[in-house]
C-alpha positions as CSV (number, residue, x, y, z in Angstrom):
1,M,0.0,0.0,0.0
2,S,1.3,3.5,-0.8
3,L,1.5,5.8,2.2
4,S,3.2,9.1,2.3
5,L,3.5,12.1,4.7
6,T,3.8,15.7,3.5
7,F,4.9,18.5,5.9
8,H,2.8,21.6,5.1
9,G,3.7,23.4,8.3
10,A,5.8,23.4,11.4
11,A,8.7,22.4,9.2
12,G,11.6,24.8,9.5
13,T,9.4,26.9,11.8
14,V,7.4,26.4,15.0
15,T,3.9,27.4,13.8
16,G,1.5,26.3,11.1
17,S,1.3,22.7,12.1
18,C,-0.2,20.7,9.2
19,F,0.8,17.2,8.1
20,R,-0.9,15.3,5.3
21,L,-1.1,11.5,5.3
22,S,-1.9,10.2,1.7
23,T,-3.3,6.8,1.2
24,P,-5.2,5.1,-1.7
25,E,-8.4,5.7,0.2
26,G,-7.8,9.4,0.5
27,D,-5.8,12.1,2.3
28,V,-6.1,12.9,6.0
29,L,-4.6,16.0,7.8
30,V,-3.1,16.0,11.2
31,D,-3.7,19.6,12.4
32,C,-4.4,22.6,10.2
33,G,-2.8,25.5,12.0
34,M,-2.2,29.1,11.4
35,F,1.3,30.5,10.7
36,Q,2.5,33.0,13.3
37,G,5.6,35.2,13.6
38,T,7.0,37.6,11.1
39,K,4.9,39.0,8.3
40,T,6.6,36.8,5.7
41,I,5.6,33.7,7.7
42,R,2.0,35.0,8.3
43,E,1.5,35.7,4.6
44,L,1.4,31.9,4.1
45,N,-2.0,32.0,5.7
46,Y,-3.4,34.1,2.8
47,R,-2.0,31.8,0.1
48,P,-3.9,28.9,-1.4
49,F,-3.5,25.5,0.4
50,P,-0.9,23.3,-1.4
51,F,-3.6,20.7,-1.8
52,D,-7.3,20.7,-2.7
53,P,-9.3,21.2,0.5
54,A,-12.3,19.3,-1.0
55,S,-10.0,16.2,-1.4
56,I,-9.2,15.9,2.3
57,R,-11.3,13.1,3.9
58,A,-10.8,14.0,7.6
59,V,-8.7,16.0,10.1
60,L,-7.1,14.7,13.3
61,L,-6.5,17.6,15.7
62,T,-3.8,17.4,18.4
63,H,-5.1,20.4,20.4
64,A,-6.9,23.8,20.2
65,H,-4.0,26.2,20.0
66,I,-4.4,28.4,16.9
67,D,-1.1,27.4,15.4
68,H,-2.6,23.9,15.2
69,S,-6.2,24.6,14.5
70,G,-6.4,28.2,13.1
71,L,-6.9,27.4,9.4
72,L,-9.7,24.9,9.9
73,P,-12.3,27.6,9.0
74,K,-10.4,28.4,5.8
75,L,-10.2,24.7,5.0
76,S,-14.0,24.2,5.4
77,R,-14.8,27.5,3.5
78,L,-12.8,26.2,0.5
79,G,-14.6,22.8,0.3
80,F,-13.6,20.5,3.1
81,R,-16.6,18.5,4.3
82,G,-15.1,15.7,6.3
83,R,-15.0,15.2,10.1
84,I,-12.6,16.9,12.4
85,H,-11.7,14.4,15.2
86,A,-10.5,15.9,18.5
87,T,-10.9,15.2,22.2
88,G,-13.9,16.6,24.1
89,G,-11.7,19.3,25.8
90,T,-10.4,20.5,22.5
91,V,-13.9,20.6,21.0
92,D,-15.2,22.7,23.9
93,L,-12.3,25.2,23.5
94,L,-12.7,25.5,19.8
95,D,-16.3,26.5,20.3
96,Y,-14.9,29.9,21.4
97,M,-11.4,30.0,19.9
98,L,-12.2,29.6,16.2
99,P,-15.0,32.3,16.2
100,D,-12.7,34.6,18.1
101,S,-10.0,34.0,15.6
102,G,-12.4,34.8,12.8
103,Y,-13.4,38.0,14.6
104,I,-9.7,38.9,14.9
105,Q,-9.1,38.3,11.1
106,E,-12.0,40.6,10.3
107,G,-10.8,43.3,12.6
108,E,-7.2,43.2,11.4
109,V,-8.2,43.3,7.8
110,E,-10.6,46.2,8.4
111,R,-7.8,48.2,10.0
112,L,-5.4,47.3,7.2
113,N,-7.9,48.2,4.5
114,R,-8.4,51.6,6.1
115,R,-4.7,52.2,5.7
116,N,-4.7,50.7,2.2
117,R,-7.4,53.2,1.1
118,Q,-5.5,56.1,2.5
119,R,-2.4,54.9,0.6
120,G,-4.2,54.1,-2.6
121,R,-3.6,50.3,-2.3
122,A,-6.0,47.5,-3.2
123,A,-8.2,46.0,-0.4
124,V,-7.4,42.6,1.0
125,Q,-9.8,39.9,2.1
126,A,-9.8,38.3,5.6
127,I,-8.4,34.7,5.7
128,Y,-11.9,33.8,7.0
129,T,-14.7,35.4,8.9
130,Q,-16.4,34.7,12.2
131,D,-19.3,33.2,10.3
132,D,-16.9,30.8,8.5
133,A,-15.5,29.7,11.9
134,I,-19.0,29.1,13.3
135,R,-19.9,27.0,10.3
136,C,-16.7,25.0,10.7
137,L,-17.6,24.0,14.2
138,R,-20.3,21.7,12.8
139,L,-17.6,19.4,11.5
140,L,-16.1,18.7,15.0
141,R,-16.5,15.2,16.4
142,P,-15.3,14.4,20.0
143,V,-13.2,11.3,20.6
144,E,-12.1,9.6,23.9
145,Y,-8.5,9.2,25.0
146,R,-7.0,5.7,24.4
147,R,-9.9,4.4,22.3
148,W,-9.5,3.6,18.6
149,T,-11.6,5.6,16.1
150,T,-12.0,4.6,12.5
151,I,-11.1,7.7,10.3
152,I,-11.4,6.4,6.8
153,P,-11.4,2.9,5.3
154,G,-8.0,1.4,6.2
155,M,-7.1,4.0,8.8
156,R,-7.8,4.3,12.5
157,A,-6.5,6.6,15.2
158,R,-6.0,6.7,18.9
159,F,-5.5,9.8,21.1
160,W,-3.1,9.9,24.0
161,P,-2.8,12.5,26.8
162,A,0.0,15.0,25.9
163,G,-0.1,17.1,29.1
164,H,0.2,20.4,27.1
165,I,-3.2,22.1,27.5
166,L,-6.8,21.0,28.2
167,G,-7.7,18.3,25.7
168,S,-4.2,18.1,24.1
169,A,-3.2,14.8,22.6
170,S,-0.6,12.8,20.9
171,I,-2.1,10.9,18.0
172,E,-1.3,7.3,17.0
173,V,-2.4,6.4,13.5
174,E,-2.6,3.0,11.9
175,A,-2.9,2.9,8.1
176,G,-2.8,0.1,5.5
177,G,-0.1,-2.4,5.2
178,G,3.2,-2.5,7.0
179,A,6.2,-0.3,6.3
180,A,8.9,-1.7,4.0
181,G,6.8,-4.7,3.1
182,G,6.1,-5.7,6.7
183,A,3.0,-7.4,7.9
184,G,0.2,-5.5,9.5
185,P,-0.6,-1.7,9.4
186,T,2.0,1.0,9.5
187,R,1.9,2.9,12.8
188,I,2.7,6.6,12.9
189,L,2.8,8.6,16.2
190,F,2.4,12.4,16.1
191,S,3.6,13.8,19.4
192,G,1.6,17.0,19.1
193,D,2.9,19.6,21.6
194,L,4.1,17.8,24.7
195,G,3.7,19.3,28.2
196,P,6.7,19.6,30.6
197,G,5.1,17.4,33.4
198,G,4.0,18.6,36.8
199,K,1.3,20.9,35.4
200,S,-1.5,22.1,37.8
201,F,-4.3,20.7,35.6
202,H,-3.0,17.6,33.9
203,A,-1.4,14.3,34.2
204,D,2.0,13.9,32.4
205,A,2.2,13.0,28.7
206,S,2.0,9.4,27.8
207,G,1.8,7.4,24.5
208,P,2.2,4.0,22.8
209,E,5.4,2.1,22.4
210,T,7.5,1.3,19.3
211,P,5.7,3.0,16.5
212,D,7.1,2.6,13.0
213,W,7.4,6.3,12.4
214,M,7.3,9.3,14.8
215,V,6.8,13.0,14.2
216,L,8.3,14.8,17.3
217,E,7.9,18.4,18.3
218,T,11.1,20.2,19.3
219,T,10.0,23.7,20.4
220,Y,12.3,23.8,23.4
221,G,14.8,21.2,22.1
222,D,17.7,23.5,22.7
223,R,17.1,24.5,26.3
224,E,16.8,23.2,29.8
225,R,14.6,24.7,32.5
226,T,14.9,24.5,36.2
227,D,12.5,21.9,37.5
228,L,10.1,23.6,39.9
229,D,7.2,22.1,41.8
230,E,4.0,24.1,42.2
231,S,5.2,26.0,45.3
232,G,8.5,26.9,43.6
233,R,6.6,28.2,40.6
234,Q,4.3,30.3,42.8
235,A,7.3,31.7,44.6
236,V,8.7,33.0,41.3
237,L,5.4,34.6,40.4
238,R,5.1,36.1,43.9
239,A,8.5,37.7,43.6
240,E,7.8,39.2,40.1
241,V,4.4,40.6,41.2
242,A,5.8,42.1,44.4
243,A,8.7,43.8,42.5
244,A,6.3,45.1,39.8
245,L,3.8,46.6,42.2
246,A,6.5,48.0,44.6
247,G,7.3,50.6,42.0
248,G,3.8,52.0,42.2
249,G,2.8,51.0,38.7
250,V,0.7,48.5,36.9
251,L,1.8,45.0,36.0
252,V,0.7,43.9,32.4
253,I,0.9,40.2,31.7
254,P,0.4,39.3,28.0
255,V,-1.3,35.9,28.2
256,F,-2.3,33.0,26.0
257,A,-6.0,32.6,26.5
258,V,-5.8,28.9,26.9
259,E,-4.0,27.3,29.9
260,R,-1.5,30.1,30.6
261,T,-4.3,32.4,31.8
262,Q,-5.8,29.7,34.0
263,E,-2.5,28.6,35.5
264,L,-1.7,32.2,36.5
265,L,-5.1,32.6,38.0
266,Y,-4.7,29.4,39.9
267,D,-1.3,30.4,41.3
268,L,-2.5,33.9,42.2
269,D,-5.5,32.3,44.0
270,R,-3.1,30.0,46.0
271,L,-0.9,33.0,46.9
272,F,-3.9,35.0,48.1
273,E,-5.4,32.1,50.0
274,G,-2.2,31.3,51.7
275,G,-1.7,34.9,52.8
276,L,1.5,35.1,50.9
277,M,0.4,38.1,48.9
278,P,-2.3,40.8,49.4
279,P,-5.3,40.3,47.2
280,V,-4.7,43.0,44.6
281,D,-7.1,43.6,41.8
282,I,-6.7,41.4,38.7
283,F,-8.3,42.6,35.5
284,L,-8.8,39.8,32.9
285,D,-9.1,41.8,29.7
286,S,-9.7,39.1,27.1
287,P,-13.2,37.9,26.1
288,L,-11.6,34.7,24.8
289,A,-9.6,34.0,28.0
290,D,-12.8,34.7,30.0
291,A,-14.8,32.2,27.9
292,V,-12.0,29.6,28.1
293,T,-11.8,30.0,31.8
294,G,-15.5,29.1,31.8
295,V,-14.6,26.0,29.9
296,F,-12.0,25.1,32.6
297,R,-14.6,25.6,35.3
298,R,-16.9,23.1,33.5
299,H,-14.0,20.6,33.4
300,L,-12.9,21.1,37.0
301,A,-13.9,17.6,37.9
302,D,-11.5,16.3,35.3
303,L,-8.6,18.7,36.2
304,E,-6.1,17.9,38.9
305,T,-6.9,20.7,41.3
306,D,-9.1,21.4,44.3
307,G,-11.9,23.9,44.5
308,D,-12.6,26.7,42.1
309,P,-9.6,29.0,41.6
310,F,-11.5,31.2,39.1
311,G,-14.2,32.8,41.3
312,R,-12.3,35.3,43.4
313,A,-13.9,38.7,44.3
314,N,-10.8,40.6,43.3
315,L,-10.9,39.0,39.8
316,H,-12.6,41.4,37.4
317,H,-13.7,40.3,33.9
318,C,-13.5,43.1,31.2
319,R,-15.8,41.9,28.5
320,S,-16.6,45.1,26.7
321,V,-14.3,47.5,24.8
322,A,-15.4,50.3,27.2
323,E,-14.4,48.2,30.2
324,S,-11.0,47.6,28.6
325,Q,-10.5,51.3,27.8
326,R,-11.2,52.2,31.4
327,L,-8.1,50.3,32.4
328,N,-6.0,53.1,30.8
329,S,-6.7,55.2,33.9
330,L,-5.3,52.7,36.4
331,A,-2.5,54.4,38.2
332,G,-1.0,51.4,40.0
333,G,-1.4,48.5,42.3
334,A,-3.1,46.2,39.9
335,I,-2.5,43.4,37.4
336,I,-3.8,43.4,33.8
337,M,-3.9,40.1,32.0
338,A,-4.6,40.5,28.3
339,A,-4.2,38.4,25.2
340,S,-2.4,37.7,23.0
341,G,0.6,36.0,24.6
342,M,3.1,37.0,21.9
343,C,1.7,40.6,21.9
344,D,0.9,40.4,18.2
345,A,-2.9,40.9,18.3
346,G,-5.7,41.6,20.7
347,R,-6.2,44.0,23.5
348,V,-2.7,43.6,25.0
349,R,-1.3,45.8,22.2
350,H,-3.4,48.7,23.3
351,H,-2.2,48.3,26.9
352,L,1.4,48.1,25.7
353,K,0.9,51.2,23.6
354,N,-0.5,52.9,26.7
355,R,2.1,51.7,29.2
356,L,5.5,50.7,27.6
357,W,6.6,54.3,27.9
358,R,5.8,54.5,31.6
359,P,8.9,53.6,33.7
360,Q,6.7,52.7,36.8
361,D,4.9,50.0,34.9
362,T,6.1,46.4,34.2
363,V,5.5,43.9,31.4
364,L,5.9,40.2,32.4
365,L,6.3,37.8,29.5
366,V,5.3,34.2,30.6
367,G,5.4,32.1,27.4
368,Y,7.1,31.3,24.1
369,Q,7.7,34.4,21.9
370,A,8.1,33.5,18.2
371,P,10.8,35.3,16.2
372,G,9.5,38.6,14.7
373,T,6.7,39.0,17.2
374,L,6.4,42.1,19.4
375,G,6.9,39.9,22.4
376,R,10.2,38.6,21.1
377,L,11.4,42.1,20.4
378,L,10.5,43.1,24.0
379,R,12.2,40.1,25.4
380,E,15.3,40.8,23.5
381,G,15.5,44.3,24.9
382,A,14.2,46.5,22.1
383,K,14.3,50.2,23.2
384,R,11.7,51.3,20.7
385,V,8.9,49.4,19.0
386,R,6.1,50.2,16.6
387,I,2.5,49.5,17.6
388,H,-0.5,50.3,15.3
389,G,1.9,52.3,13.1
390,E,3.2,54.5,16.0
391,E,6.7,54.5,17.5
392,I,6.7,53.8,21.3
393,E,9.8,54.2,23.5
394,V,10.2,51.3,25.9
395,R,10.8,52.7,29.4
396,A,8.7,50.1,31.4
397,R,10.4,47.2,33.1
398,V,10.3,44.1,30.8
399,R,10.6,40.8,32.6
400,S,10.4,37.2,31.4
401,V,9.9,34.0,33.3
402,D,10.0,30.5,31.9
403,V,8.2,28.6,34.6
404,Y,4.8,28.5,32.9
405,S,5.9,26.9,29.6
406,G,3.4,24.5,28.2
407,H,6.2,22.7,26.3
408,A,8.6,20.0,27.4
409,D,12.3,21.1,27.5
410,R,15.2,19.1,25.9
411,S,15.4,16.6,28.7
412,A,11.7,16.0,28.9
413,L,11.4,15.6,25.1
414,L,14.2,13.0,25.2
415,A,12.6,11.2,28.2
416,W,9.3,11.0,26.5
417,L,10.9,9.7,23.3
418,E,12.9,7.0,25.3
419,A,9.6,5.9,27.0
420,R,8.3,4.9,23.6
421,H,11.1,2.2,23.5
422,G,12.3,2.9,20.0
423,V,11.0,3.8,16.6
424,G,11.0,1.1,13.9
425,H,11.9,3.1,10.8
426,G,12.4,6.8,11.3
427,L,11.9,10.0,13.3
428,F,10.9,13.4,11.9
429,L,11.8,16.4,13.9
430,V,9.3,19.3,13.5
431,H,7.8,22.3,15.3
432,G,11.1,23.9,16.2
433,E,13.5,26.6,15.2
434,E,16.5,25.2,13.4
435,E,18.7,25.5,16.5
436,A,16.2,23.5,18.5
437,R,15.8,20.8,15.9
438,A,19.6,20.5,15.5
439,A,20.0,20.2,19.3
440,I,17.6,17.3,19.6
441,R,19.3,15.6,16.6
442,T,22.7,16.0,18.2
443,A,21.5,14.6,21.5
444,L,20.0,11.5,19.7
445,L,23.2,10.9,17.8
446,E,25.2,11.0,21.0
447,R,22.8,8.4,22.4
448,G,23.4,6.1,19.6
449,W,20.6,6.8,17.1
450,P,21.7,6.1,13.5
451,A,21.8,9.4,11.6
452,E,19.8,7.8,8.7
453,R,16.8,7.3,10.9
454,I,16.5,11.1,11.8
455,A,15.1,13.6,9.3
456,L,14.5,17.3,9.5
457,P,11.9,17.9,6.8
458,G,11.4,21.2,5.2
459,L,8.2,23.0,4.2
460,D,6.1,21.0,1.8
461,D,8.5,18.0,1.8
462,R,6.8,14.7,0.9
463,L,8.2,11.5,2.3
464,D,7.4,7.8,1.5
465,L,6.4,5.9,4.6
466,A,6.6,2.6,2.7
467,A,10.4,3.0,2.7
468,P,12.6,1.5,5.4
469,R,14.2,4.8,6.3
470,P,13.3,8.5,5.9
471,A,14.6,9.9,2.6
472,L,14.2,13.6,2.0
473,P,13.1,14.4,-1.6
474,A,15.7,15.2,-4.2
475,E,13.5,18.0,-5.6
476,R,11.8,20.4,-3.3
477,H,9.0,22.8,-4.2
478,P,8.2,24.8,-1.0
479,R,5.8,27.7,-0.9
480,L,8.5,29.7,0.8
481,A,12.2,29.4,-0.3
482,P,14.5,28.0,2.3
483,A,16.5,31.2,2.5
484,A,13.4,33.3,3.0
485,M,12.1,30.8,5.6
486,A,15.4,31.0,7.5
487,A,15.4,34.8,7.5
488,A,11.8,35.0,8.5
489,T,12.1,32.5,11.4
490,A,15.1,34.4,12.6
491,G,12.9,37.5,12.8
492,R,14.9,39.1,10.0
493,D,12.6,39.3,7.1
494,W,12.3,42.5,5.1
495,H,9.2,43.6,7.1
496,N,11.2,43.6,10.3
497,R,14.2,45.2,8.7
498,Y,11.9,47.9,7.3
499,A,10.6,48.6,10.8
500,E,14.2,48.7,12.2
501,A,15.2,51.1,9.4
502,L,12.4,53.5,10.2
503,L,13.3,53.5,13.9
504,A,17.0,54.0,13.1
505,L,16.2,56.9,10.7
506,R,14.1,58.5,13.4
507,R,16.8,58.2,16.0
508,T,19.4,59.5,13.6
509,L,17.3,62.5,12.7
510,D,16.5,63.2,16.3
511,G,20.2,63.1,17.2
512,A,21.3,65.5,14.4
513,P,22.5,68.9,15.6
514,D,20.2,71.0,13.3
515,D,17.8,71.0,10.4
516,T,20.6,71.4,7.9
517,A,22.1,68.2,9.1
518,R,18.8,66.5,8.9
519,E,18.3,67.7,5.3
520,R,21.7,66.2,4.4
521,I,20.7,62.8,6.0
522,L,17.4,62.7,4.2
523,A,19.1,63.7,0.9
524,G,21.6,60.8,1.3
525,V,18.8,58.4,2.0
526,M,16.7,59.6,-1.0
527,G,19.8,59.5,-3.2
528,A,20.5,55.9,-2.2
529,L,16.9,55.0,-3.0
530,D,17.0,56.7,-6.3
531,G,20.0,54.7,-7.4
532,A,19.1,51.4,-5.9
533,P,18.4,48.6,-8.4
534,V,15.2,46.8,-8.2
535,E,16.0,43.1,-8.0
536,G,14.4,39.9,-6.9
537,P,14.3,38.7,-3.3
538,R,17.6,38.1,-1.6
539,P,18.3,35.7,1.2
């Protein structure tokens, strides 16, 4: 039986998870996620799929994060009519997350088109709308952990706890005949995003043993974190909150609506209840995070925690735009939690625009920041940033903690892999920046893995799973050239360089001694532009 796997996302980059299994009975996707990060990467969301959406028979979804689920409404809008199989927790989260994503797409395009009209540029269309997302929800079908589900003729799947967020799963797929002529079906294990272990709400990740093939995430494959128990993590949070509020300002925490928000609320509740911190006001300024917290409350019986940590009197829910805007007048002594976690969309950008220039305020980053995102720029110490087209000086304290990561670090990834007791034919390393993928590969080679069993697929690479070992294709036809992908994932695409150039020009003009000097600088810039050749894209 012919069986192949094509990597349409999370290959050479962290986001856009999408893997296509092709069989004689039809094609099945594992995840259909949105690309996030630099504009060059995000532009892939607007391009046509590299396959016919109507030809896809089914989708298997590892979890609800938008970089794994965010293009499902586009898929269904363009003709997909199959089932989307996901755990009950994931289905419940997507009831809110996908319509919210559609709302964000519409809002961002509306703002962009206002600017395009002013600049005489053509209007663009949203990737999908809120209505598209709502229609897509009808295709969701809940599955139970550890129970086989028939997907299409000749293929079945089983979902295993991944310990990443509510409902997250690794997915074991059995399809057709054996690999390399062996008897029985070929078994492929997709890790999905793996949790670090010791989370407040979940058991640790598990999975089946000895698959034929494995697709392994490597998000944090190049770093180790200090292992902290719950009390240790809460001590770190307590110290950061105390330091932020001691300066008389407001603490802004950009949060991911799913899991990170609820973990922070849980730990703050424990600190308040234990008398370790005065119960300061917390403003949850994210309608999506508010709705998702409601989902968590409904699943409290399934979560590994006692009581209800989400019902405190000092927790205030800002559901309307007016309630969000009133937070601009807060002088100090409060915490604002607002999405998005990478600071690239949502209400948090308005709070950052309002507070980054205030030295008494603090921004606390608590999650992964993709290259090219505003969160990554802040974490790396940018002194000036652009938000909504305006230049903002960064005078606030910017702090970052890594104790709330939802991803396994290098040691945890390797431990989970070893617990599978081997892989029969080959291992594909995905969902990581190149340094992270290379670090995991090096660690495996040091542990005796044969090099020919480890592959680092690129975007849109197609590999034959009937082969005895992974063999990358001799000819590659990616939607984004490798050089452009490398620059974009490093946060150095032309969009970022353009923003840097504008900020540098502004600083240079401000530092010039007089207007005559400024005229000379501008004349030099314009002269360079007038004589610059127009060429194709460069690496």
